[in-house]
VOLOVO-560211 format. One record per atom (N, C-alpha, C): x, y, z; residue number from 0. Coordinates in Angstrom, 2 decimals. Layout:
N
u	v	w	i
X	Y	Z	NUM
...
//
This chain:
149
u	v	w	i
-11.51	20.52	26.08	0
-10.02	20.29	25.82	0
-9.73	21.80	26.43	0
-8.12	21.55	25.96	1
-7.22	23.00	26.45	1
-5.70	22.81	25.94	1
-5.47	24.36	25.47	2
-4.48	24.83	25.21	2
-3.45	25.08	25.77	2
-1.92	24.49	26.14	3
-1.16	25.49	27.20	3
0.13	25.15	26.23	3
0.91	26.35	26.62	4
2.15	26.42	26.14	4
3.07	26.06	27.35	4
3.90	25.10	26.64	5
5.24	23.94	27.22	5
6.38	24.50	27.16	5
7.04	24.73	28.66	6
7.80	25.25	28.69	6
8.34	23.65	29.25	6
8.37	23.35	30.19	7
8.69	21.78	29.96	7
7.90	20.85	29.56	7
8.47	19.82	29.23	8
8.01	18.66	28.39	8
7.00	18.28	29.19	8
5.94	18.14	28.72	9
4.70	16.90	29.93	9
5.00	15.56	29.64	9
4.41	14.80	29.56	10
4.53	13.37	29.52	10
3.99	13.43	27.79	10
4.41	12.97	26.97	11
3.71	12.27	25.64	11
4.45	11.23	25.33	11
3.92	9.99	26.45	12
5.15	8.80	25.93	12
3.84	8.32	25.08	12
2.66	8.62	25.38	13
1.65	7.50	24.35	13
1.37	8.56	23.26	13
2.00	9.71	22.83	14
2.16	10.34	21.51	14
3.53	9.48	20.74	14
3.99	9.38	21.77	15
5.42	8.88	21.31	15
5.19	7.80	20.37	15
4.98	6.24	21.53	16
4.12	5.11	20.99	16
3.63	5.05	19.55	16
2.22	5.65	19.95	17
1.16	5.96	19.34	17
1.92	6.24	17.70	17
2.69	7.32	17.61	18
3.31	8.08	16.28	18
4.11	7.08	15.82	18
5.18	5.94	16.46	19
6.53	5.10	15.91	19
5.35	4.47	15.53	19
4.76	3.84	15.79	20
3.40	2.93	15.06	20
3.06	3.37	13.86	20
2.63	4.28	13.38	21
2.27	4.77	12.43	21
3.51	5.43	11.15	21
4.85	4.96	12.15	22
6.32	5.15	11.18	22
6.74	6.68	11.53	22
6.45	7.43	12.37	23
6.83	8.78	12.41	23
7.82	9.18	13.87	23
8.89	9.15	13.68	24
9.84	9.69	14.94	24
10.18	10.34	15.63	24
9.35	11.78	14.43	25
9.85	13.12	15.36	25
9.29	13.51	16.70	25
7.77	12.30	16.97	26
7.63	12.85	18.59	26
8.90	12.50	19.56	26
9.39	11.39	18.96	27
10.39	10.83	19.75	27
11.45	12.42	19.64	27
11.86	12.39	18.65	28
12.65	13.46	18.44	28
12.35	14.90	19.28	28
11.12	14.93	19.50	29
10.84	16.23	20.15	29
11.11	15.78	22.00	29
10.97	14.55	22.29	30
11.12	14.36	23.36	30
12.78	14.08	23.82	30
13.74	14.26	22.61	31
15.08	13.47	22.51	31
15.62	15.25	22.61	31
15.23	16.12	22.28	32
15.46	17.17	21.98	32
15.14	18.41	23.30	32
14.18	18.29	23.96	33
14.38	18.69	25.25	33
15.30	17.87	26.06	33
15.59	16.63	26.31	34
15.88	15.56	27.46	34
17.72	16.27	26.65	34
18.36	16.57	25.80	35
19.11	16.79	25.57	35
19.80	18.42	25.44	35
18.82	19.48	25.44	36
18.89	20.59	25.29	36
18.53	21.43	23.66	36
18.99	20.28	22.48	37
19.18	20.57	21.82	37
18.28	21.54	20.63	37
16.56	21.04	21.34	38
15.68	21.80	20.92	38
14.61	22.22	21.66	38
14.32	23.50	22.50	39
13.58	23.19	23.71	39
12.69	24.31	23.10	39
12.53	24.87	22.38	40
11.42	25.78	21.36	40
11.85	27.17	22.44	40
13.16	27.66	22.63	41
13.16	28.48	23.80	41
13.90	30.23	23.21	41
13.96	30.39	21.87	42
14.69	30.98	21.14	42
13.72	32.12	21.10	42
14.32	33.45	20.41	43
13.07	34.24	20.33	43
11.77	33.93	18.86	43
10.47	34.43	19.07	44
9.77	34.03	18.39	44
9.24	32.04	18.99	44
10.17	31.27	19.48	45
9.78	30.07	19.43	45
8.87	29.65	20.94	45
8.17	28.73	20.28	46
7.31	28.33	21.09	46
6.58	27.06	21.36	46
5.93	25.96	22.17	47
6.13	25.15	21.72	47
4.56	24.91	22.59	47
3.33	24.30	22.09	48
1.82	24.04	22.72	48
1.17	22.86	22.87	48
0.64	22.38	23.68	49
0.53	20.83	24.01	49
-1.44	21.65	24.05	49
-1.78	19.96	23.73	50
-3.59	20.36	23.57	50
-3.53	19.09	25.10	50
-4.77	19.19	25.72	51
-5.09	18.67	26.83	51
-5.94	18.11	26.66	51
-6.94	16.76	27.04	52
-7.99	16.15	27.24	52
-8.09	15.22	28.49	52
-8.55	15.96	29.66	53
-8.81	15.00	30.58	53
-7.27	14.74	31.00	53
-6.71	15.85	31.02	54
-4.92	15.71	31.99	54
-4.28	14.54	31.01	54
-4.84	14.76	29.61	55
-3.81	13.76	28.86	55
-3.32	14.76	27.49	55
-2.16	14.52	27.34	56
-1.43	15.05	25.85	56
-2.64	14.59	24.43	56
-3.11	15.14	23.77	57
-3.62	14.84	22.67	57
-3.02	15.51	21.72	57
-2.12	16.33	21.72	58
-1.21	16.86	20.09	58
-0.69	17.73	20.85	58
0.37	18.07	19.80	59
1.48	18.88	20.49	59
2.04	19.83	19.27	59
2.56	20.51	19.00	60
3.36	21.43	18.13	60
4.11	22.37	18.09	60
5.08	23.27	17.40	61
5.19	24.19	18.00	61
5.99	24.74	16.47	61
6.94	25.91	17.11	62
7.33	26.58	15.88	62
8.98	26.99	16.44	62
9.69	26.57	15.46	63
11.89	26.98	15.39	63
11.63	28.43	14.39	63
12.24	28.93	14.67	64
13.43	30.29	14.24	64
14.09	29.53	13.27	64
14.06	29.89	11.96	65
15.00	29.69	11.28	65
15.20	30.80	10.14	65
16.24	31.22	9.28	66
16.54	32.11	7.86	66
16.54	31.24	6.71	66
15.71	32.03	6.26	67
15.48	31.60	4.20	67
15.32	32.66	3.56	67
16.29	32.56	3.29	68
16.52	33.36	2.59	68
16.74	34.91	2.74	68
17.51	34.83	3.79	69
18.18	35.77	4.49	69
17.32	36.93	6.01	69
16.05	36.09	5.68	70
14.99	36.39	6.74	70
14.44	35.25	7.52	70
14.29	35.65	8.99	71
13.53	34.88	9.83	71
12.22	34.32	9.54	71
12.00	33.30	9.25	72
11.34	32.59	8.90	72
10.18	31.51	10.58	72
9.19	31.40	10.77	73
8.54	30.46	11.53	73
8.72	28.74	10.74	73
9.46	27.95	11.84	74
9.37	26.32	11.07	74
8.26	25.81	11.78	74
7.07	25.00	11.24	75
6.39	24.78	12.34	75
6.86	22.98	12.49	75
7.16	23.10	14.08	76
7.65	21.20	13.65	76
7.08	20.92	14.77	76
7.10	19.25	14.94	77
6.59	18.20	15.38	77
5.54	18.37	15.98	77
4.41	18.59	14.59	78
3.52	18.50	14.94	78
2.79	18.02	14.87	78
1.79	16.81	15.88	79
1.24	15.77	15.73	79
-0.43	15.83	17.11	79
-1.36	14.72	16.26	80
-2.37	14.91	16.44	80
-2.62	13.56	17.11	80
-2.49	13.04	18.20	81
-3.64	11.76	18.51	81
-4.68	11.33	17.17	81
-4.10	9.81	17.13	82
-5.33	9.45	15.65	82
-6.99	9.93	16.23	82
-7.30	9.40	17.83	83
-8.66	9.17	17.79	83
-8.84	10.80	18.04	83
-8.09	11.50	17.99	84
-8.70	13.16	18.11	84
-8.78	13.93	16.58	84
-8.08	12.83	15.39	85
-8.11	13.56	14.02	85
-9.38	13.97	13.87	85
-9.52	14.82	12.28	86
-10.57	14.91	11.60	86
-12.25	15.53	12.69	86
-11.64	16.22	13.46	87
-12.82	16.53	14.86	87
-12.57	17.95	14.74	87
-11.10	18.71	14.39	88
-11.16	19.93	14.92	88
-10.37	19.93	15.64	88
-9.41	19.53	16.51	89
-8.48	19.38	17.22	89
-7.14	19.99	16.45	89
-6.83	19.35	15.53	90
-5.37	20.11	14.55	90
-5.30	21.70	14.33	90
-6.64	21.71	13.69	91
-7.11	23.05	13.09	91
-7.02	23.97	14.45	91
-7.56	23.82	15.49	92
-7.49	24.32	16.64	92
-6.18	24.75	17.15	92
-5.49	23.77	16.72	93
-4.11	23.87	17.72	93
-3.25	24.42	16.87	93
-3.19	24.68	15.16	94
-2.79	25.45	14.51	94
-2.85	26.35	14.21	94
-4.06	27.00	14.16	95
-4.64	28.58	14.42	95
-4.09	28.82	15.75	95
-3.89	28.43	16.95	96
-3.22	29.05	18.20	96
-2.02	29.25	18.02	96
-1.57	28.27	17.14	97
0.44	28.51	17.23	97
0.19	29.63	16.14	97
-0.27	29.54	14.83	98
-0.53	30.65	13.93	98
-0.61	31.53	14.96	98
-1.10	32.24	15.66	99
-1.85	33.45	16.19	99
-0.42	34.20	16.99	99
0.11	33.00	17.80	100
1.41	33.46	18.29	100
2.63	34.31	17.21	100
3.03	32.86	16.22	101
3.79	32.84	15.47	101
3.93	33.91	14.44	101
2.67	34.65	13.86	102
2.84	35.89	13.10	102
3.01	37.27	13.64	102
3.58	37.11	15.50	103
3.63	38.43	15.78	103
5.07	37.87	15.53	103
5.87	37.19	15.28	104
7.30	37.29	14.97	104
7.99	36.94	13.51	104
6.86	36.24	13.23	105
7.45	35.92	11.67	105
6.45	36.44	10.56	105
6.60	37.00	9.08	106
5.79	37.00	8.23	106
5.37	36.08	7.45	106
6.13	34.86	7.37	107
6.28	33.60	7.00	107
6.43	32.19	7.88	107
5.39	31.41	7.59	108
5.69	29.34	8.34	108
6.05	29.06	7.12	108
6.88	27.91	7.40	109
6.69	26.75	6.58	109
6.53	25.91	7.53	109
6.51	24.63	6.80	110
6.67	22.93	7.33	110
7.20	22.38	6.54	110
7.46	21.37	6.77	111
7.76	20.18	5.87	111
6.76	18.45	6.13	111
6.47	17.97	4.87	112
5.67	16.96	5.41	112
5.64	16.23	3.99	112
5.64	14.99	4.50	113
5.56	14.30	3.17	113
4.49	13.14	2.98	113
3.65	13.38	3.62	114
2.43	12.74	3.83	114
1.20	13.21	3.44	114
0.30	12.45	2.57	115
-0.63	13.05	1.61	115
-1.93	14.05	2.17	115
-1.71	12.86	3.60	116
-3.50	13.40	4.65	116
-2.62	14.44	5.36	116
-1.47	14.54	5.79	117
-0.94	15.78	6.10	117
-1.09	17.55	5.53	117
-0.86	16.84	3.97	118
-0.57	17.93	2.87	118
-1.82	18.62	2.77	118
-2.99	17.61	2.86	119
-4.75	18.05	2.49	119
-4.96	19.40	3.88	119
-4.32	18.20	4.84	120
-4.67	19.42	6.16	120
-4.73	20.71	5.96	120
-2.93	20.51	5.80	121
-2.71	22.06	5.94	121
-3.04	22.65	4.43	121
-3.29	22.09	3.88	122
-3.70	22.95	2.21	122
-5.19	23.34	2.94	122
-6.08	22.44	3.83	123
-7.05	22.74	3.93	123
-6.93	24.24	5.16	123
-6.09	24.55	5.92	124
-6.33	25.07	6.95	124
-4.75	26.70	5.73	124
-5.25	26.71	4.56	125
-4.55	28.29	3.95	125
-3.07	27.81	3.94	125
-2.38	26.74	3.75	126
-1.02	26.39	3.79	126
-1.11	26.09	1.92	126
0.36	27.12	1.39	127
0.01	26.83	-0.32	127
1.24	25.78	-0.39	127
1.02	25.10	-1.09	128
2.17	24.09	-1.73	128
3.85	24.81	-1.87	128
4.64	24.41	-1.67	129
5.26	24.89	-1.86	129
7.20	24.04	-2.35	129
7.83	24.29	-3.60	130
8.60	23.83	-4.20	130
10.36	24.66	-3.46	130
10.53	24.16	-2.18	131
11.87	24.80	-1.87	131
12.73	23.57	-1.52	131
14.26	23.41	-0.84	132
14.34	22.46	-0.04	132
13.94	22.63	1.45	132
13.38	21.84	1.75	133
12.99	20.64	2.79	133
11.94	21.72	3.17	133
11.20	22.13	2.63	134
9.79	23.08	2.85	134
8.60	22.26	1.80	134
7.87	21.55	2.90	135
6.80	21.65	1.56	135
5.75	22.38	1.21	135
4.97	23.67	2.67	136
3.98	24.17	2.26	136
4.84	25.72	2.84	136
3.94	26.74	3.01	137
4.30	27.87	3.08	137
2.87	28.90	3.15	137
2.71	29.61	4.48	138
1.80	30.36	4.95	138
2.13	31.77	5.21	138
1.26	32.58	4.55	139
2.27	34.41	4.85	139
1.01	34.95	5.62	139
1.84	36.24	6.71	140
1.25	36.75	7.31	140
-0.11	37.34	6.70	140
-1.05	37.60	6.73	141
-2.36	37.95	6.21	141
-2.13	39.62	6.78	141
-1.90	40.47	5.94	142
-2.13	42.02	6.40	142
-3.68	42.69	5.89	142
-3.71	43.21	7.39	143
-5.19	44.07	7.13	143
-4.79	45.69	6.32	143
-5.96	45.83	5.56	144
-5.63	47.24	4.99	144
-5.83	48.08	6.33	144
-5.16	49.02	5.59	145
-5.19	50.25	6.59	145
-6.08	51.00	7.54	145
-7.08	50.75	6.61	146
-8.54	51.35	7.16	146
-8.89	50.54	7.91	146
-9.04	48.84	7.97	147
-8.94	48.32	9.26	147
-8.49	48.53	10.76	147
-7.21	49.12	10.66	148
-6.44	49.34	11.63	148
-6.80	50.18	13.07	148
//
């Protein structure tokens, strides 16, 4: 497996088809956002990463910049892992990679999910349930003590 930053969207047609069978439309919206220019993950602090396995995209996800309570925060968006690559570390690998970049720009990451399985995944990765408008989970950057720096 290899994680690559995405500047032009690779072929994600397989992920689109699979995600639609699960009732998710956000992978298709990722494609539409790139096609029409409405969201290419190209603003300051934004990026999109894809996980490749034998030249096929098996997972994708990124960070968009948003303002929450007058502060910039990173919003995890369009995060999807192909079914056959779930529960084997692929999702956590991608999420940790995204976070390692995002926390250079943001002190807080937020996301929204309405599925129990995704909520459990994020909570296993140290996200905290949140009761905010369109935000189900948050994660704060961990600061190291001054003596560790």
